[in-house]
C-alpha positions in Angstrom: -2.2 85.6 -74.8 -0.8 83.3 -71.7 -2.5 84.4 -68.6 0.8 84.2 -66.0 -0.8 84.5 -61.7 1.8 85.1 -58.9 2.1 82.8 -56.0 3.1 85.1 -53.2 4.7 83.0 -50.5 3.8 81.6 -47.7 4.3 84.7 -44.2 7.0 83.1 -42.5 5.8 85.3 -39.0 8.8 85.0 -36.6 10.6 81.1 -37.9 12.8 82.9 -39.7 14.2 85.3 -36.6 14.0 82.2 -34.8 16.4 79.9 -36.8 18.3 82.6 -37.1 19.1 83.7 -33.4 19.1 79.8 -32.6 22.4 79.6 -35.1 23.6 83.1 -33.6 23.3 81.6 -29.6 24.7 78.3 -31.1 28.1 79.8 -32.8 28.2 82.0 -29.8 28.0 78.3 -27.8 31.3 77.5 -29.4 32.9 80.4 -29.0 31.9 81.4 -25.1 33.5 76.9 -24.7 36.9 78.5 -26.1 36.4 81.1 -23.7 35.5 79.1 -20.7 38.5 76.9 -19.2 35.7 75.1 -16.6 33.4 74.1 -19.7 36.4 73.3 -22.3 37.5 70.7 -19.6 33.6 69.2 -18.7 33.1 69.3 -23.0 36.3 67.2 -23.7 35.2 65.1 -21.1 31.7 64.7 -22.2 33.5 63.9 -25.6 35.7 61.5 -24.6 33.4 59.3 -22.2 30.6 59.4 -25.1 33.3 58.4 -27.5 34.4 55.3 -24.4 30.4 54.6 -24.2 30.0 54.0 -28.7 33.4 52.0 -29.1 33.1 50.1 -25.8 33.3 46.6 -27.9 36.2 47.8 -30.1 38.4 49.0 -27.1 37.3 46.3 -24.1 40.3 44.0 -23.9 37.9 41.5 -22.3 34.5 39.7 -22.9 32.7 41.7 -19.8 30.7 38.9 -18.5 34.0 36.3 -18.9 34.6 34.7 -15.6 38.2 33.8 -14.0 37.9 32.5 -10.6 41.6 31.7 -10.5 42.5 35.7 -11.1 39.3 37.0 -8.4 40.0 40.2 -6.9 43.2 40.9 -8.4 44.1 44.2 -7.6 45.0 47.5 -10.6 48.0 47.7 -12.4 50.7 49.1 -10.2 49.7 46.9 -7.1 51.1 43.6 -5.5 49.2 40.9 -7.2 48.5 42.6 -9.7 47.9 40.9 -13.4 50.1 42.7 -16.3 46.3 42.3 -18.6 44.0 43.7 -16.3 44.4 47.5 -15.9 41.8 47.9 -13.9 42.3 44.4 -11.2 39.3 42.0 -11.3 36.1 42.0 -9.4 35.0 39.7 -7.1 34.3 37.0 -9.9 37.6 37.6 -11.9 35.8 39.8 -14.8 38.0 42.4 -16.1 37.1 45.3 -14.5 37.6 47.7 -17.2 35.8 45.5 -20.0 33.0 46.1 -17.9 33.4 49.4 -16.8 33.5 50.4 -20.5 30.3 48.2 -21.6 28.5 49.6 -18.2 29.4 53.2 -19.3 28.1 52.7 -22.7 24.8 50.7 -21.7 24.3 53.3 -18.5 25.3 56.4 -21.0 22.4 54.4 -23.6 19.3 54.2 -21.3 20.0 57.6 -20.0 19.5 59.4 -23.6 16.6 56.8 -24.2 14.8 57.9 -21.2 15.1 61.3 -22.0 14.3 61.2 -25.4 10.8 59.2 -24.2 10.3 61.7 -21.8 11.2 64.4 -24.3 8.7 62.8 -26.9 6.0 62.7 -24.0 6.1 65.7 -22.3 6.9 68.0 -25.7 3.8 66.6 -27.2 1.2 66.8 -24.6 2.6 70.5 -23.2 2.0 71.6 -26.6 -1.5 70.2 -26.5 -1.7 71.6 -23.3 -0.3 75.1 -24.2 -1.7 75.8 -27.0 -5.9 74.5 -26.0 -5.9 75.4 -23.0 -9.4 75.0 -21.1 -10.2 71.6 -20.1 -7.5 70.0 -22.2 -5.1 71.7 -20.3 -6.4 70.9 -16.5 -7.2 67.2 -17.4 -3.3 67.3 -18.8 -2.0 70.1 -15.8 -3.3 66.7 -13.0 -1.9 64.1 -15.1 1.6 66.0 -14.1 1.2 67.5 -10.9 -0.2 63.7 -9.3 3.0 62.2 -11.6 5.2 65.1 -10.0 3.8 64.4 -6.4 4.5 60.0 -6.0 8.0 59.4 -5.5 9.3 57.4 -8.2 11.6 54.9 -6.8 8.2 54.2 -6.1 6.5 53.8 -9.6 9.6 52.2 -10.8 9.5 49.8 -7.7 5.6 48.9 -8.7 6.4 48.8 -12.5 9.3 46.6 -12.1 7.9 44.2 -9.9 4.7 43.9 -12.3 7.2 44.1 -15.8 9.8 43.0 -14.6 13.2 44.4 -15.3 13.9 44.2 -19.6 16.0 47.1 -20.4 13.0 48.1 -22.7 10.4 48.2 -19.6 13.3 50.5 -17.7 13.7 52.9 -21.0 10.1 53.6 -21.0 10.1 54.0 -16.9 13.4 56.5 -17.0 11.0 58.2 -19.8 8.4 58.3 -17.4 10.4 59.8 -14.5 10.4 63.3 -15.9 7.9 64.2 -18.9 6.0 66.4 -16.4 9.2 68.9 -16.2 9.2 69.0 -20.2 5.3 69.6 -20.5 5.6 72.3 -17.7 8.5 74.2 -19.1 6.5 73.7 -22.8 3.9 74.3 -22.0 4.6 77.5 -20.0 7.0 79.0 -23.5 3.7 78.2 -25.7 1.3 80.2 -23.8 3.2 83.3 -23.4 4.4 82.8 -27.3 -0.1 82.4 -28.7 -0.7 86.0 -28.1 2.0 87.5 -29.3 1.3 89.6 -32.8 2.9 87.3 -35.1 1.1 84.2 -34.4 -1.9 86.1 -34.3 -0.9 87.5 -38.0 -0.7 83.7 -39.1 -3.8 83.1 -37.4 -5.9 85.6 -39.9 -4.0 84.2 -43.3 -5.6 81.0 -42.4 -2.5 79.3 -41.7 -3.3 75.7 -39.4 -2.6 75.3 -35.9 -0.8 72.6 -36.4 1.8 74.9 -38.9 1.7 77.6 -36.1 2.4 74.9 -33.6 5.4 72.7 -35.5 6.6 76.2 -37.6 5.9 79.1 -35.8 6.4 78.3 -31.9 9.2 75.3 -32.0 11.7 77.3 -33.2 11.5 79.4 -30.4 11.0 77.3 -27.8 14.3 75.0 -28.5 16.5 76.9 -26.6 14.9 76.0 -23.2 14.4 72.2 -24.0 17.8 71.8 -25.0 18.9 72.7 -21.3 16.7 70.7 -19.8 17.1 67.8 -22.0 20.6 67.7 -21.1 20.4 68.7 -17.3 17.4 65.1 -17.5 20.2 63.2 -19.0 22.7 63.3 -16.1 19.5 63.2 -13.0 18.6 59.6 -15.3 22.5 58.6 -15.3 21.7 59.0 -11.2 18.7 57.1 -11.2 19.8 54.3 -12.8 22.6 53.6 -10.9 20.8 54.1 -7.5 17.7 52.2 -8.8 20.6 49.3 -10.0 22.4 49.8 -6.5 19.6 48.6 -4.9 19.1 45.8 -6.9 15.6 46.8 -9.3 18.0 48.1 -12.0 20.0 46.3 -14.3 19.9 42.4 -13.5 23.3 40.9 -14.1 25.6 39.2 -15.9 24.6 42.5 -17.8 26.9 45.6 -16.5 25.7 48.6 -15.7 27.6 51.1 -13.5 25.3 51.9 -10.8 24.6 47.4 -10.6 28.8 47.3 -10.2 28.8 49.4 -7.4 26.0 47.7 -6.0 27.5 44.2 -6.0 30.8 45.7 -5.1 30.0 46.8 -1.6 30.3 44.0 0.1 34.3 43.8 -0.9 35.2 47.6 0.1 37.5 46.7 2.8 39.1 43.9 0.9 39.4 45.3 -2.7 38.0 49.0 -2.4 38.6 48.8 -6.8 35.4 47.1 -7.7 33.1 50.0 -5.8 36.0 53.0 -7.2 36.5 52.4 -10.8 32.5 52.6 -11.4 31.8 55.3 -9.3 34.6 57.6 -10.8 32.9 57.1 -14.0 29.3 57.9 -12.3 30.7 60.9 -10.8 32.5 62.1 -13.9 30.3 61.7 -16.6 27.0 63.1 -14.5 29.3 66.2 -13.2 30.6 66.5 -17.1 26.8 66.5 -18.5 25.9 69.1 -15.6 27.8 71.4 -16.2 27.3 71.6 -19.7 23.7 72.2 -19.0 23.8 74.6 -16.4 26.1 77.2 -18.8 24.3 76.2 -21.6 21.9 77.4 -19.3 23.8 81.0 -18.5 24.2 80.8 -22.3 20.5 80.8 -23.3 19.8 83.3 -20.9 19.3 86.6 -21.8 19.2 87.9 -18.2 22.2 85.9 -16.7 24.3 85.5 -20.3 24.7 90.0 -20.0 25.3 90.0 -16.4 
């Protein structure tokens, strides 16, 4: 006689509902974009700028570092003394501004995205541990976050760059440290609100491990606010990179970034304003587009604001 045993699947409290709810919110986001003209314009602008950054090596007409001193300080096409093959003009060293803007946008966006990911990984790990474990561990982690938030980050960046130099990896790591405390505080608050709910207690009662509870039952319920903060932090890091490069402690020449282009062109604003105008406009556009998207996502994910 064959002995047949039935294995009951593990009860997945809350996770399926969380995933279904998140998928429903994503579908609502897609429908909402079509009904909101401002959001539609911001989304299209963001997609266009992202495409320009990704395909910069194929779209740039010149090498961004190639110098042509005989063609220096030429205005954009349509102005007197302009050159037909330099649509946005040239800078003080005769480098093509369009090519440098494309590569600068690529570098600035890439560094901001990488810095936001690093900050998310650090902040999410510490926030989950702090909120779930509590006690002394929570006090230590929150103390570290409070210390980080109390110190002006520009001062921290100056110290880090003075000690380690201005390498791109150092910059990305430094940007990751800029906003990890924001993620930690947000995720800690979400986890502390979730850990006493009935479905978490039920998962503990059937012997589910703490790691599985955190990864499968808690994370799906905190994704929405984390996405909003991640989006807004990208915009903040773009402005931070531009500010640091403007004062000379960010990306170093001859590498092109939007902030360094504005910083190096400020001495020529009276005679060649296009050197500053083109990268400054890109900084404003990409920051505004991402901030509008982040604000809109916050309103969509927040039940109270969404129902108003």
